[in-house]
Steps between C-alpha positions, in 0.01 A plus 500: 500500500188509712453117465866447605469709823173333582650154457787590720269642774291173491805279521623698806163462675499125422850460642400693810188288551699177458749614747236577752342167446825324558549708826156407624557128420832516683339660808209241483741205497777642731575323817437675827783710643748304704485556866773705663810293587582405847311326789210616705513815697428534878149615422440199262641263748227590741218430263292180530667361197850536645508462879833459638525525883793500744455345849600674713484852352720619783775255599662566834823326542517588867783609728840417365847576639703761317716366228282185444207418267134464553318235300127419417275368213245661283226308320427601141154386417309512172132556573405565131372286227807517278871377543755774615853500411729636785831588351666735744503662838606861600594626847520858598842465636808285453468373869187283397527176293290211376710197531536260210241681279422353150213580271193290540137483387199476728184327384165617638483425877865412518754668733871516566700580807789752465779518770582864574790624702593847619810647671448634843540878550809614678470701823414872456778749522355683792450179696146603615285283275491159686292337226625615157251375222562449143238451239478475115259390214533164333343488153401190297546545129324338198653571162731733670222723649404521865149329568502467885699620785559440872675683787793335661651638831749401765602652829834506687458300806564683837776346715431318822574824688269727321134579555263334248168578340304188427184482285203265526442252209337650192143383414481217270190622314465850324334772711185658330501869416331680803610234749729539788814310573561438871849395553784536757881577534732446784785710612753247660808576700725188518660394808851581365408848407574807690194622677265634586383686190230779477267543203528842367235479225280240326385574135322344206569592135137600426205646687294182421694329789404550865791456747510548880684783670788322672722811539718478805434130569803320619597153401728301736758232386316184386184703497243501223239768414199408281383771257148444366426645159197559287528561119190640325475428131206714410717714275725216381506377138509130432857360480798453729528767763780616729462681839824589686518480870787699670601502859745770603683447827590783740879476397410549125534148387215388258329171437293484193292209339243482217165342573398308186153401376288464187180687437241362259156625378231392749343250270841339402606485873185318591528226234882461450652194655872456523775394732813689597845357425761462785682814410186696399413844635212641316520860423616825638439853385411837623134561528 
């Protein structure tokens, strides 16, 4: 009886040891775990191994008449060492479209232009906003996941009889963090407009912007008032920035425009060389 129990115990230990050895061998020879399904994430897409860039990062389609469409182009550029499959685009609203899109692959250093269009905003219900602006995000997808994005915006054009707020051209090169963007805007009263008009207030969307005090200034018909501006980027983070400039007239009408520029780390801004496209406005963003 004792020998029977002992043999049974030994047999169980041998079976357990054999099972353990088989498990160890299986682990030793097992293939590495498969990576998660799907394409790269936005964080992965910004790594040196996967550098996808959109130029411009803020596409300004300009002033467009209500009921019409603004059009422009975005360059999708592969700055990484590996090919990238672009299989989709995604807009933040149904008013924005990429014409004739079909999936494509970008080899390292290769780029592709995408034609973007956006419906112009309709006039505001209160009739006071003379420059109604619409903006959205356009995302580029790889394996169905967003890997890069750009801002797209369009404004409703003022009529020939309305005051206009005109901005100076955006800088072609990124502005370093800690720099100052010296730019200008103009308040224009067309010849066909009723005038004169009086400026009730002039405001900027962040305290990083210095604006002159033009309260009470009168603009005659066919008149132009220059508005000097200085935007400090000391507290700005690298990326596309927007600063809103608003002029409130004495009768309550408002003119509002976004000043757009790109901010880069000081070292990058000093060494980066690039050219701006015909529709390019680099950046915008509250400081």
